[in-house]
N, C-alpha and C positions, 0 to 999 in steps of 0.2 A: 609410690614415688618413681619407681623405675619406669612404669607405664607412662606417667606424666612426662618424664624427661625424654622418653623415646618419641612420643607424640610431638613434643616441642622441637626436638631435633629434626624430625621429618618435615614439620611445618616450616622451619627456618630454611632448610636445604631446598625445599620445593619453591619457596618464595624467592630464593636467590637464583634459581635456574630458569631462564626465560623459556626453555622448552616446556616447562610445566605451566606456564602462564596461559590462561584461557582468554579468549576475546571477552572484553567487558563492554557489553552493550547497555545503553539506557533503555532501549526497547526490550520487549520480552523475546528471548531466544526460543523459537519453536522449531529449530532444526530437526528434521526427521519426522515432523507431523505427518499423519497419514490422510489428511484432507487437503483441499485446495490444490489439487493436482492438475486439473484441466480447466480450460475456459475456451469456449468457441462462440464468438460474437462478431458483429460487424462494426468496423470503425466508422468514424465520422466522414470518411470519404467514400464509403460504400464497399470497402474491401473486407472480405472475411478474414478474421484474425483469431489466432490461438496463442497461448503462452509460448509455444515452440518457436513462433516467429521471432521472438526476442532473445533467444539464446545468444550468448556472447555479450549481453548487457545485463546489468542488474535491473530489476523491475520493482517499482512501487505501484501497488494496486489499491485503488480507493473506490468504494461504492458510495454513490450519492445521487443527487438530482439537481438540475439547473434552477428549479424554483425554490430551492432550499434557502431559507432566510438568513442562516448564520453559519452552521457547521461546515457546509460544503464550500462556500466561497472562502471562509477562513482557512480551511485546510488547503485549498488550491493556492492561496496566497503564501501559506507556509511552505508549500512545495516549490513554488516559484523562488522564494528566498533560499531554500535548500539548494536549488540548482546554482544560484549565484555563489553560494558558499563552497560548492564543489569545484568551482573554477573550471580548469581544463578537464577534470574528471566528469563533468556534467554530461558530456556526450557518451559516457559509459552507462548512463542511467536512462531508463524509459519509464515515464509516468503514464499510467493508464487509469482513466476515470470511467467507471462502469455505471451507467444510469440505472436507477431503481424505479424510474418513471417513464417507461417507453411510450406511454400514451402521449405525453406532452413533449418528451425529449426526442424529437425526430432527428434524423440525420442532419438536417439543416440547422436545428437548434444547437446540437452538439458541436457542429462545425464552427459555429460562431462563438459558443461559450468556452469550450475547452482550450483551444489554441490562444484565446485572449489572455490567458495567464502565462503561457510559454508556447511558442510555435511548435516545439518538439513534443508537447503533451498530446496524447491520443484519447479521444472519447470512444467508448464502446457501447453498443446497444444490441438488444435482441427483442423478440416479441415477448409477450407475457410469459409464455411457457419457457422460453430460453432464459429469461431473466430469473424465473423461479428455480430452474436447474442451477444457475450460477450462484444464487444466494444460498441454496441448500448446500452446494458443494463447498462454499467458502464459509459456511456457518454465519451468515449475515442475517440479522433481524431486520425486517422491513415490513411496515404496515401502513396502509392508507388511513388517514384520520380526517374525517369531515371537518371543514373549516369555513368560516365566513369569508367572503371576498371573491375575487375574479376566478381564481383557480378551482375553488370548491373543495380542495383537500390539500393536506400536506402529507409527507411521508416520514413517519418516525423510523429511524434506522440506526444500525451500528455505525459508529463513527471512527473506527480505527482503520489502519492500513496494513497491508501485507507487503513484505519485501522478499524478493526472490534473488538468488545469486546468479552469476553469469551462466551457470550450468542449468538454470531453470529449477533449482531446488528451493523450496520455501525455507526461509531462515528466520524472519522476524515478524512480530506483530507490534505495530506502533500505536500506542493509545492516542486518542484525540487530545490535542493540546500540547503534545511534545514540541519543544522548541526547535526551530529550524537548525540551529547549531548542533543540537544533539542528534537530530535526524541525519545531518550531513556527516557527523563523526561516525555514526553507526554504519552508514552506507560506505564510507571510505574503508572501514574494516571489512565489509562484505566484498568490496572491489579488490 
């Protein structure tokens, strides 16, 4: 009984003290993860980019491809809505879209697709080898699947997003389908 009362007292005191309150994210908190540390690709304007370029801003990083029939455009629309919900804080966030299909997603295709959702969004690409290094580093599943039609294939892929804080440290993994209001609230905590 004494043990139970001690635990209860500590729980109550901790709950009443804001210093003990942890951030409560809807997304999965992966702060301190030892993967997804570097990324070096070329943006949709032809400029070499790495994660270091965006220090001072929070970053949302999403892997997808422009011919994606559902997941990728839906996620990009959700991120567009997230930016609106962030209001004046939106300029403190950089959205990066990394293509998993460099054969079809040329610089010109990315330059048309990515900014069509928000002019601040940046598309990134590499050659096949650079893309493989990025997917391995970020633990992204991506596999070409033969399909009927013009393109000849689709790309099955991981559909979540990573969030980095302003210091460039990985903080969150956002599952596919998380609502823009939840994403915005999580990002506000990161900011």
